[in-house]
C-alpha positions in Angstrom: 103.1 -29.4 63.6 99.9 -28.6 61.5 96.6 -30.7 61.1 97.1 -33.4 58.3 95.2 -33.2 55.3 95.4 -37.0 54.9 93.8 -38.0 58.1 90.6 -40.2 57.9 88.6 -37.2 59.1 89.2 -34.7 56.7 89.2 -37.3 53.8 86.0 -38.4 54.8 84.1 -34.9 55.5 86.1 -34.0 52.0 83.8 -36.2 50.1 81.0 -35.9 52.2 81.2 -31.9 51.7 81.7 -32.7 47.7 79.0 -35.2 47.1 76.3 -32.9 49.0 77.5 -29.9 47.2 77.4 -32.0 44.1 73.8 -33.0 44.9 72.6 -29.5 46.1 74.1 -27.0 43.3 72.5 -29.8 40.5 69.2 -29.4 42.1 68.8 -25.9 42.7 71.0 -24.7 40.1 70.6 -26.7 36.8 67.6 -29.0 38.1 64.5 -27.6 39.9 63.9 -24.4 38.5 63.4 -25.5 34.8 61.8 -28.7 36.1 59.2 -27.0 38.4 58.5 -24.1 35.9 58.4 -26.0 32.8 57.5 -29.6 33.6 55.5 -29.2 36.4 53.7 -25.8 35.5 54.5 -24.2 38.8 55.0 -20.1 39.1 58.2 -18.6 39.3 56.8 -17.4 43.1 56.4 -21.1 44.0 60.2 -21.9 42.7 61.3 -19.0 44.9 59.0 -19.9 48.3 60.3 -23.5 47.6 64.0 -22.5 47.6 63.4 -20.3 50.6 62.2 -23.1 52.7 65.5 -25.0 51.4 68.0 -22.1 53.0 65.4 -21.6 56.1 65.9 -25.3 57.0 69.6 -25.1 56.3 70.3 -22.1 58.4 67.6 -22.6 61.2 68.9 -26.3 62.3 72.7 -25.9 62.3 72.9 -24.8 65.9 70.5 -27.6 67.0 72.4 -29.9 65.0 75.5 -28.6 66.6 74.0 -29.2 69.9 73.1 -33.2 68.9 76.2 -33.6 67.3 78.1 -32.9 70.9 76.1 -36.0 72.4 75.9 -38.1 70.1 78.9 -37.9 68.0 79.8 -37.0 64.1 78.8 -40.1 62.9 75.1 -40.6 63.7 74.5 -36.9 63.5 75.6 -36.5 60.0 74.5 -40.5 59.0 71.0 -39.3 60.3 71.0 -36.0 58.6 72.1 -37.0 55.2 69.8 -39.9 55.0 67.1 -36.6 55.0 68.7 -35.8 51.4 67.4 -39.1 50.1 64.2 -39.1 51.4 64.4 -35.6 49.6 65.4 -36.5 46.4 63.0 -39.1 46.2 60.2 -37.2 46.9 60.8 -34.7 44.0 61.2 -37.7 41.9 57.2 -38.6 42.7 56.4 -34.9 43.4 53.6 -33.4 41.2 52.2 -30.4 43.2 54.1 -27.3 45.1 53.2 -28.1 48.6 55.0 -31.5 48.4 57.8 -30.1 46.6 58.1 -27.2 48.7 58.3 -30.0 51.9 60.8 -31.8 49.6 63.0 -28.6 49.8 63.0 -28.2 53.3 63.6 -31.7 54.1 66.8 -30.9 51.8 67.7 -27.8 53.9 67.5 -29.6 57.0 69.6 -32.7 55.6 72.2 -30.2 54.6 72.1 -27.9 57.8 74.6 -30.4 59.9 77.1 -30.6 57.1 79.5 -27.1 58.4 79.0 -27.3 62.1 80.4 -30.7 62.3 83.2 -30.1 59.5 84.2 -27.1 61.4 83.8 -28.6 64.8 85.8 -31.6 63.9 88.6 -29.1 61.9 88.9 -27.0 65.3 89.2 -30.1 67.5 92.0 -31.0 65.2 94.0 -27.8 65.6 93.5 -28.3 69.0 95.2 -31.2 69.2 98.3 -29.9 67.3 101.2 -27.9 68.2 100.5 -24.9 65.9 96.8 -24.5 66.8 96.6 -23.8 62.9 93.6 -24.6 60.7 93.9 -22.5 57.4 95.5 -25.4 55.4 92.3 -27.5 56.3 89.8 -24.6 55.9 91.1 -24.3 52.6 90.7 -28.0 51.7 87.0 -28.1 52.8 86.1 -24.8 51.1 87.8 -26.3 48.0 85.4 -29.6 48.1 82.5 -27.2 48.6 83.4 -25.3 45.9 84.0 -28.1 43.2 80.9 -29.8 44.4 79.1 -26.8 43.5 80.4 -26.0 40.3 80.7 -29.9 38.8 77.1 -31.0 39.6 75.3 -28.3 37.6 78.0 -29.4 34.4 77.8 -32.6 34.9 73.7 -32.7 35.3 73.5 -30.3 32.0 75.4 -32.5 30.1 73.4 -35.4 30.8 70.5 -33.7 30.1 71.8 -32.2 27.1 74.0 -34.5 25.4 73.4 -37.9 27.0 69.8 -37.7 26.7 68.5 -38.7 30.0 65.2 -37.9 31.6 64.8 -35.9 34.7 63.7 -38.9 36.2 67.1 -40.9 35.5 69.2 -37.6 36.5 67.1 -37.5 39.8 67.5 -41.3 40.5 71.3 -40.7 40.0 71.5 -37.9 42.3 69.5 -39.9 44.7 72.7 -43.0 44.4 74.8 -40.0 45.1 72.6 -39.2 48.1 73.0 -42.7 49.1 76.7 -42.9 48.8 77.3 -40.0 51.0 75.6 -41.3 53.9 77.1 -44.5 53.7 80.2 -42.7 53.5 79.5 -40.9 56.7 79.2 -44.4 58.4 83.3 -44.2 58.4 83.0 -41.1 60.8 84.2 -41.4 64.2 82.0 -40.7 67.2 84.9 -38.2 68.6 88.4 -36.4 67.6 91.6 -35.9 69.3 89.9 -37.3 73.0 87.0 -34.8 72.5 84.3 -37.0 73.8 80.9 -36.2 73.3 79.1 -34.6 76.1 76.5 -36.9 76.0 78.3 -39.2 78.7 78.0 -35.8 80.8 74.5 -35.0 80.3 73.3 -38.6 80.7 75.4 -39.6 83.9 76.2 -36.0 85.3 79.6 -34.9 86.6 79.5 -36.6 89.7 79.4 -40.2 90.4 76.6 -40.2 92.4 74.6 -39.0 89.2 75.9 -42.0 87.0 72.2 -43.7 86.4 70.1 -40.5 86.4 68.6 -40.7 82.9 69.0 -38.3 80.1 67.1 -35.1 80.3 67.3 -33.4 77.0 65.1 -29.9 78.5 67.8 -29.8 81.4 70.8 -30.6 78.9 69.9 -27.9 76.8 69.5 -25.4 80.1 73.3 -26.5 80.8 73.9 -25.7 77.3 72.9 -22.1 77.4 75.0 -21.3 80.8 77.7 -22.7 79.5 77.9 -20.9 75.9 76.9 -18.0 77.9 80.0 -18.2 80.2 82.6 -19.5 78.1 81.9 -17.7 74.6 84.0 -14.7 75.3 84.4 -13.0 72.0 84.2 -9.4 70.5 80.5 -7.9 69.8 81.9 -7.2 66.7 82.3 -10.7 65.6 78.5 -10.7 65.2 78.0 -8.1 62.8 81.1 -9.3 60.7 80.1 -13.0 60.2 77.0 -11.5 59.1 78.4 -9.5 56.7 80.6 -12.1 55.4 77.9 -13.7 53.6 76.3 -10.9 53.0 78.7 -9.5 50.7 78.3 -12.7 48.8 74.6 -12.5 49.0 74.3 -9.3 47.1 76.1 -10.4 44.3 74.7 -14.1 44.0 71.4 -13.0 42.3 72.8 -10.9 39.8 75.7 -11.8 38.5 74.2 -14.0 35.5 71.9 -11.1 34.5 74.9 -8.3 34.7 76.9 -10.7 32.3 73.9 -10.9 29.6 72.7 -7.3 30.2 75.7 -5.7 30.6 78.7 -7.4 29.5 76.7 -9.3 26.2 78.3 -12.4 26.9 77.0 -15.8 25.4 76.7 -18.9 27.3 80.1 -20.3 26.9 81.8 -16.8 27.6 79.8 -16.6 30.3 81.1 -20.6 31.8 84.6 -19.5 31.1 83.9 -16.4 33.4 82.9 -18.6 36.0 85.5 -21.4 35.4 88.5 -18.3 35.5 87.0 -16.8 38.7 86.2 -20.5 40.8 89.0 -22.1 39.3 91.7 -19.8 40.4 90.1 -19.6 43.9 90.0 -23.7 44.1 93.5 -23.7 42.7 94.4 -21.2 45.1 92.6 -22.1 48.6 95.2 -24.8 49.6 98.2 -23.1 49.3 96.7 -20.2 50.7 95.5 -22.0 53.8 98.9 -23.6 54.2 100.6 -20.0 54.1 97.6 -19.3 56.5 99.1 -21.6 59.0 102.7 -20.2 59.0 102.2 -16.5 59.2 98.6 -16.0 60.9 95.4 -14.8 59.6 96.0 -11.1 59.9 97.7 -10.1 56.3 95.6 -12.4 54.5 92.3 -11.1 55.4 93.5 -7.3 55.1 94.7 -7.8 51.9 91.8 -9.9 50.7 89.0 -8.0 51.7 90.5 -4.7 50.6 91.5 -6.6 47.1 87.5 -8.2 47.0 86.8 -4.5 47.2 88.5 -3.3 44.7 88.2 -6.0 42.3 84.2 -5.7 42.8 84.2 -1.9 42.2 86.3 -2.7 39.2 84.2 -5.5 37.8 80.7 -3.7 38.0 82.4 -0.7 36.0 83.9 -2.6 33.1 82.1 -3.5 30.1 84.7 -4.9 27.8 85.2 -9.2 28.0 89.1 -9.1 28.7 88.8 -6.4 31.4 85.7 -8.8 32.8 88.0 -11.5 33.0 90.9 -9.7 34.8 88.5 -8.6 37.4 87.0 -12.1 37.6 90.4 -13.5 38.0 91.1 -10.7 41.0 87.7 -11.4 42.6 88.6 -15.3 42.8 92.7 -14.7 44.4 90.9 -12.0 46.8 88.3 -14.9 48.1 91.0 -17.7 48.2 92.8 -15.3 50.6 89.9 -14.9 52.8 88.0 -18.3 52.7 90.7 -20.3 54.8 91.7 -17.2 56.8 88.5 -15.9 58.0 87.5 -19.6 58.8 90.3 -20.2 60.8 90.1 -17.1 62.4 86.5 -17.6 63.4 88.0 -21.3 64.7 89.9 -19.6 67.3 87.2 -17.5 68.5 85.2 -20.7 69.2 85.4 -22.2 73.4 86.5 -25.5 74.0 82.7 -26.0 75.7 79.8 -26.6 73.3 82.0 -26.2 70.3 79.6 -27.9 67.8 76.6 -25.7 69.3 78.6 -22.0 68.8 79.4 -23.3 65.6 75.7 -23.9 64.4 75.5 -20.5 66.0 78.0 -18.8 63.9 77.1 -20.6 61.0 73.3 -19.5 61.2 74.7 -15.7 61.6 76.8 -16.0 58.1 73.6 -18.1 56.7 71.3 -15.1 57.6 73.6 -12.7 55.6 73.3 -15.1 52.3 69.5 -14.9 52.7 69.2 -11.0 53.7 71.9 -10.2 50.6 69.5 -11.3 47.7 66.6 -9.2 49.0 68.7 -5.9 49.0 70.6 -6.8 45.6 67.5 -7.2 43.7 66.2 -4.0 45.0 69.6 -2.2 44.0 69.3 -4.1 40.6 65.8 -2.6 40.1 65.7 0.6 42.0 69.1 1.9 41.6 71.5 0.7 38.8 72.8 -2.7 37.6 75.9 -1.7 38.9 74.8 -1.0 42.6 74.7 -4.5 44.1 78.1 -5.2 43.2 79.5 -1.6 44.8 77.4 -2.5 47.8 79.2 -5.3 48.1 82.5 -3.7 47.7 81.7 -1.3 50.7 80.8 -4.3 53.0 84.3 -5.6 52.2 86.0 -2.1 53.1 83.4 -2.7 56.3 84.6 -6.0 56.9 88.5 -4.9 56.8 87.6 -2.1 59.7 85.7 -4.7 61.7 88.2 -7.2 61.3 90.9 -4.5 62.5 89.1 -3.7 65.4 88.7 -7.0 66.4 92.0 -8.0 66.2 93.5 -4.6 67.9 90.4 -5.3 71.0 91.6 -8.7 71.5 95.2 -7.7 71.8 94.7 -5.2 74.4 92.2 -7.6 76.2 95.3 -9.9 76.1 97.5 -7.3 77.1 95.5 -5.8 80.1 95.1 -9.5 81.6 
């Protein structure tokens, strides 16, 4: 028996992820760069700094929110954070200077930061209550929601602006309404899943009967958390660089894929949109079937094939200069990521100890997020100093490294279990 994809928690988190990524994608991809530069007259440096604050807020607060979630549950952690997104969009509407917009972007990042720790922890809990303990299909479903929201948001916003004649203010108000709606959906989340009680009860009352009336002491609770994580987190040290590299490979491509398509492939905006649909659409459509197969046959085969296919297809994409071949390369990249994403998340989920799952997931996701921050920095330097193909070749090399690290982690884990 596997996780039921129609369970209330999965459905609610699917809606929340889709709407949050819809709002975030609309703001960061379609609206804010143009709005800040053309309407408010701010420099590109300010735009970059504001976006960096958004990524910083999202990344730094993942582990703290995971710790909070372990104590007060999913419902109030997510609701409280998502209200911050409403506040951030409201600030953007009325902001007229760089400082206010930068603070709004930071708040936006903080508001989105508990999304993935809560999602991954919840799915891990649900998987633990099933006979198989597998989470591939559920991981594929939430990744599909994320990709769909990120892709559909900018398309809808651009359509409203270009064909609907809507003003920036009207579009911001629509996004604010979406943020309010997702905050309301979060109120339907459970406090706990599969009999997993929030740790607030233990922290506030202690494990012993004599400590029932002891007041909650956050500092002492935090110290206990660090001790428990140190004792229960028994994973291969190779997992930590692998977590970083998995997102680093994506970060290498993200800033330059549009530039590469325009300068090397010479595509029109419509042709570039079709390229994105070819890659992203194949990934979205393949995620759930791939996730279900992961639940049946395990993660190893999918990760081995996925990493090597991604390496080959990225290297191929970096060398093509004809549009039909570019479509073929993008389709292969899409298939490879559909194999990697649910299998990788399910693989990592099995490394998370039962105690302090929220905190550990937050730590793991922070490591991955740091890869997304570092990737674009190196990508720009490779683009300017080496060649336009270099960022994609570097990403391909990282994929080969990931394949090797994954095999080593699996081998060491088997040896450890055999010796024990």
